[in-house]
C-alpha positions, 0 to 999 in steps of 0.5 A: 500500500505504501511502497510503489511497486510495479505489480500494483499496476498489473491487471491481475493485481486488481482482479486479485484484490477484487477476488480477496474482497469477494472471498471475505464477503462470502466467508461472512455468510458461512455458518458459525461452526465453520468460523475456525475451519472453512472461513479461515482456510478460504481467507488464508488462500485468498491472502496467499494469492495476493501475497505470493503475486506481490512477493514474486513480482519483486524477485529478480530471477524469472524462475523464482517469480514464476514459482511464486506465481504458481503458488498464487495460482494454486491458492486460486484452485484451493479457493475453488475447492473450498467453495465447491465443498461449501456448495456440497454442504448446502451452505451456498447455491451455485447461482449465488457464486457467479461473481466469485466463479468469474473472478476465480477463472479470471485470476487463474487464467491471468496467473497462468499466462504469467507462468507460461 
């Protein structure tokens, strides 16, 4: 926020910021018994997407950068799996998750393009 770094100008960074906010908003709608399980896991994964993009973008080595982007992309997949489980447990209906689905696909594709 205070350090002016190049990753903040990337379109993927803005998409990840939106993804993080949406994950936090949706996690508040989960039942109280998921507070220390599913809620924390999806929030940690959302932060991991953002933090690994940020840290990776500061690496000089292309190999190192790509490794951080791979971890970031893996966390996108993790978020998807958590929401799939939440749907399986009837915490959400699939049609309630259209925005997060779009953001997950967008972030996954953008991160994949940075890795390949």
